[in-house]
C-alpha positions in Angstrom: 0.2 0.2 0.0 1.4 3.3 -1.2 -1.1 5.5 0.5 -4.7 5.8 2.4 -6.4 8.7 0.2 -9.1 10.7 2.6 -10.9 12.2 -0.7 -11.6 10.0 -4.1 -14.4 10.7 -6.0 -16.4 7.7 -7.2 -15.8 7.9 -10.9 -19.2 5.7 -11.9 -22.5 7.5 -13.1 -24.2 6.6 -9.2 -21.3 8.3 -7.4 -20.8 11.0 -9.9 -20.4 14.4 -7.9 -19.7 16.9 -10.4 -23.2 17.5 -12.5 -22.6 17.1 -16.0 -23.1 20.6 -16.8 -20.4 21.8 -14.8 -17.8 19.1 -16.2 -16.7 21.3 -19.4 -15.8 24.7 -17.0 -13.9 22.0 -14.4 -11.9 20.4 -17.1 -10.8 23.7 -18.4 -10.1 25.1 -14.9 -8.2 21.5 -13.7 -6.5 20.9 -17.1 -7.6 17.4 -16.7 -10.1 14.9 -18.2 -12.8 14.1 -16.1 -14.5 10.6 -16.6 -17.2 9.3 -14.4 -18.6 6.1 -16.8 -16.4 3.7 -15.3 -18.0 0.5 -13.8 -17.4 -0.4 -9.9 -14.8 -3.1 -11.0 -12.9 -0.5 -13.2 -13.1 1.8 -10.2 -11.7 -0.7 -8.0 -8.9 -1.8 -10.6 -7.4 1.7 -11.1 -7.3 2.0 -7.5 -5.0 -1.0 -7.2 -3.1 -0.1 -10.0 -2.2 3.1 -8.2 -1.4 0.9 -4.8 -4.1 3.1 -3.1 -6.8 2.5 -0.5 -9.3 4.9 -0.6 -12.1 6.8 1.5 -14.8 7.8 -0.8 -17.0 10.8 -1.2 -20.6 10.9 -2.4 -22.6 12.8 -4.5 -25.2 13.9 -1.6 -23.2 16.7 -0.2 -25.9 19.3 -1.5 -28.8 17.1 -2.0 -32.2 17.6 -0.7 -34.2 14.6 -0.6 -33.5 12.0 1.9 -34.7 9.0 0.0 -32.2 9.6 -2.9 -29.6 10.5 -0.3 -30.5 7.1 1.5 -30.2 5.1 -1.7 -26.7 6.4 -2.7 -25.8 5.7 0.9 -26.5 2.0 0.5 -25.4 1.8 -3.0 -21.9 2.9 -1.2 -22.1 0.5 1.4 -22.5 -2.2 -1.3 -19.6 -1.0 -2.9 -17.2 -0.9 -0.2 -18.7 -4.2 0.9 -17.6 -5.6 -2.8 -14.2 -4.1 -2.8 -13.1 -4.0 0.6 -9.2 -4.2 -0.5 -9.4 -0.7 -2.1 -12.2 0.8 -0.3 -11.6 1.7 3.3 -13.9 4.2 4.4 -16.9 6.2 3.1 -17.8 9.5 4.2 -21.3 10.8 4.8 -22.2 13.9 3.7 -25.7 15.8 4.7 -26.5 19.1 4.9 -27.8 20.5 8.3 -30.9 22.1 6.7 -32.1 18.6 6.6 -32.7 18.9 10.4 -34.0 15.7 12.1 -34.4 13.3 8.6 -30.8 14.2 7.9 -29.7 13.6 11.7 -31.2 9.9 11.7 -29.8 9.4 8.3 -26.4 10.3 9.5 -26.9 8.0 12.7 -28.0 5.4 10.1 -24.6 5.8 8.5 -22.7 5.4 11.5 -24.7 2.7 13.2 -25.6 0.5 10.3 -23.6 1.5 7.3 -20.1 1.9 9.3 -19.3 5.0 7.4 -15.8 6.3 8.6 -17.2 10.3 9.3 -19.0 13.4 8.1 -17.8 15.6 5.3 -19.2 18.9 4.5 -18.6 22.5 2.8 -19.9 25.5 3.8 -20.9 26.3 -0.2 -23.0 23.1 -0.1 -24.6 23.5 3.5 -25.9 27.2 2.5 -24.4 28.3 5.9 -21.0 29.1 7.5 -19.8 25.7 8.8 -20.1 26.9 12.6 -23.8 27.6 11.9 -25.8 26.5 15.0 -27.5 24.1 12.6 -24.6 22.2 12.6 -24.3 21.4 16.1 -26.9 18.6 16.4 -24.6 16.7 13.9 -21.4 17.2 15.3 -22.8 16.0 18.6 -23.9 13.0 17.0 -20.2 12.5 15.5 -18.7 13.3 18.9 -20.7 10.5 20.3 -20.1 8.0 17.5 -16.4 8.5 17.5 -16.7 9.5 13.8 -14.3 12.1 12.4 -15.6 15.5 10.5 -13.8 16.7 8.1 -14.9 20.1 6.8 -13.7 21.9 3.6 -11.6 25.3 4.0 -9.8 27.5 1.0 -10.5 28.9 -2.4 -12.8 27.2 -4.1 -12.9 25.2 -7.9 -16.4 25.2 -7.6 -17.3 28.3 -9.9 -14.0 29.1 -10.4 -13.5 31.0 -13.5 -16.7 31.8 -14.1 -18.8 35.3 -13.8 -19.5 35.9 -10.1 -18.0 32.4 -9.2 -21.4 30.6 -9.7 -22.4 32.8 -6.8 -20.6 31.3 -4.2 -18.7 33.6 -1.3 -14.9 32.7 -0.6 -15.3 34.7 3.1 -16.7 31.5 4.7 -14.1 29.4 4.0 -11.6 31.1 6.2 -10.0 28.9 8.9 -10.7 31.7 11.8 -13.3 31.9 12.8 -15.5 29.4 11.2 -13.1 25.9 11.6 -11.5 27.1 14.8 -14.8 27.9 16.3 -16.0 24.1 15.7 -13.1 23.1 17.2 -12.9 24.9 20.1 -16.6 24.0 20.7 -16.3 20.4 20.3 -13.0 19.5 21.9 -13.7 15.7 21.4 -14.3 15.9 18.1 -11.5 14.8 15.6 -11.3 17.3 12.8 -9.9 17.4 9.6 -9.6 20.6 7.7 -10.3 19.3 3.9 -8.7 21.2 0.9 -5.6 23.5 0.6 -6.2 26.2 2.8 -4.9 29.0 0.5 -5.0 31.4 0.9 -5.7 31.4 4.5 -2.9 28.6 5.1 -0.9 30.8 7.8 -4.5 30.9 9.8 -4.9 26.9 9.4 -1.2 26.2 10.8 -2.3 28.7 13.7 -5.5 26.5 14.3 -3.4 23.2 13.9 -0.8 24.4 16.4 -3.5 25.5 19.1 -5.8 22.9 19.0 -4.9 19.5 19.8 -8.0 17.8 17.8 -7.2 19.3 14.3 -5.9 17.7 11.6 -5.3 18.5 7.6 -5.3 17.3 4.1 -4.6 19.3 0.8 -7.3 17.5 -1.7 -7.5 18.9 -5.1 -4.6 20.8 -5.3 -1.4 19.5 -7.4 1.6 19.4 -4.3 3.6 22.1 -6.4 1.0 24.6 -5.7 0.5 23.8 -2.0 2.2 27.1 -0.4 5.8 26.7 1.0 4.8 27.6 4.4 2.3 24.6 4.7 5.0 22.8 2.8 7.3 23.5 5.6 5.0 22.5 8.5 4.7 19.2 6.8 8.2 18.8 7.0 8.6 19.9 10.6 6.7 20.3 13.4 3.1 19.2 11.8 4.4 16.3 10.7 2.2 14.1 12.4 -1.0 15.9 11.5 -1.0 16.2 7.7 -2.6 13.3 5.9 -2.7 12.5 2.0 -5.7 13.3 0.0 -6.0 13.3 -3.8 -9.6 14.5 -4.9 -9.3 12.0 -7.8 -10.0 12.4 -10.7 -9.3 16.2 -10.2 -5.9 15.5 -9.7 -4.4 12.0 -11.0 -2.4 9.6 -8.8 0.3 9.5 -11.1 0.8 13.3 -10.7 -0.1 13.9 -7.0 2.7 11.1 -6.2 5.5 12.3 -8.4 4.9 15.9 -7.3 4.9 15.3 -3.8 8.0 13.3 -4.2 9.7 15.8 -5.6 8.7 18.5 -2.9 11.9 18.0 -0.6 9.9 16.0 2.3 11.6 13.7 4.4 11.4 10.0 3.5 10.0 9.4 7.0 7.5 12.4 6.7 5.9 11.3 3.2 5.5 8.1 4.7 3.6 9.4 7.8 1.6 11.7 5.1 0.8 8.7 2.7 -0.7 6.1 5.0 0.8 6.4 8.8 -1.3 9.4 10.2 -4.3 8.1 8.7 -3.9 4.9 10.2 -3.1 6.5 13.6 -5.7 8.8 13.7 -8.7 6.8 12.1 -7.3 3.5 14.0 -7.0 1.3 10.7 -5.4 -1.9 10.7 -4.0 -2.4 7.1 
């Protein structure tokens, strides 16, 4: 096993996160071809070929039909059971606006389906991640021992379009939004999802200050991750960073070759690729 990937999209039609109408501009923005036409078997094989064990994200992050969300969650559970050699976790994504119905489904995800944690972004939820509507969700995650991963930083969604698709960057800052949640829920293991540029120094501060906070840099080619972040990865925060690609936004070939060209110490790469995730998630692989 080369790496545990905390953010891998399911490149099948049932797992497609990106609406068809957004694919063209994202391909142009990312400079890569996005293919969501693979079968489950082909998806599993591409992970084997990359020597990766993946935690998958689902296209439920902004859905409002609870029945549809349940169907996708059940499909993901089936996928994991069919390919346990490469699928080691599933992230539940349910907007807090669904209230008790969403909370009940989140409880099912942890209790019956064995999902690894909760993944959400302000742009999908429609409110900042420190909004009180999230608090019952965070309470449930804390009680279940589930990890919470929240997107922070510059968005690919809407990037390059007039008005950025209507998305506002202001709520993507680590301070106060992410930091507020970490302070309110000290027993909650939290991961900042995404590279936190242009507020990466704020995120470094939060990670140094809050013992329950960790990070990954999904969706960014390593050469674009800020130098300050790489310095911390190679030094005092080497036990806090984990690997995440956001495949297919960044190919495994590219992400591995670029990380290995960044001058990180071999033992740091090993921690980032899989050892930190093994420890933090309690994985025996």
